[in-house]
C-alpha positions, 0 to 999 in steps of 0.5 A: 841287248847287253847292258854292261856298266863301267865304273872308275873314273875319276880326276887324276893327276898327270902320271897317276893311275885308275882301274875302270871296271865292266859288269854285267848288269842284271843275272842272264848275261854272264861277262864271263863268257865272252870276250870284251873289249874296251873303248875310249871317247875324246871329245868330239872324236870317233869311239876308238877301240883300245884293248880286247880280253877272250872270254877265258881270260887268257888272251889279251892285247893292248893298243901299241900306244897303250902298251906298257901303261895300260893292262886289261884282266878279267875276273870270271868269278867276279864275273868282270873286266878291268882296264888298269891305266898307269902312268896316265896323261892329260891325253889320256881324259875321255869316257871309256867303255866296256863292250862285248862284240864280235871281232874283239880279239881279231882288232876288227869290231863287228856288231857289237851286242850293247853299250853302258853309259861309259865312266869319265876319267879326267888326267889332269897337268 
């Protein structure tokens, strides 16, 4: 099972920024060979699929409501995927997860290879 590790969450004021990172744990799995998605889960709600990037990093998508503020990128040399979140709003408070899965780029999420523990972002008003 794929194990991914998210980091970079924290507490910021509204209008601030966070940069989240997603890396694979272990040496046998290379994140650079897979499409990766970012997700978030608000308290009491289902996990929401918010961004995706293909294996080479040449194609990306971000949920319409987050466009212009959130950016997904990939640094294959570091085997890491990032989610840059700018102009954060209190509704951005959530636990953020990354995952590899089928359907990342079609936005039709299929089988998820594995979830990390998530990283919590808190945006104060």
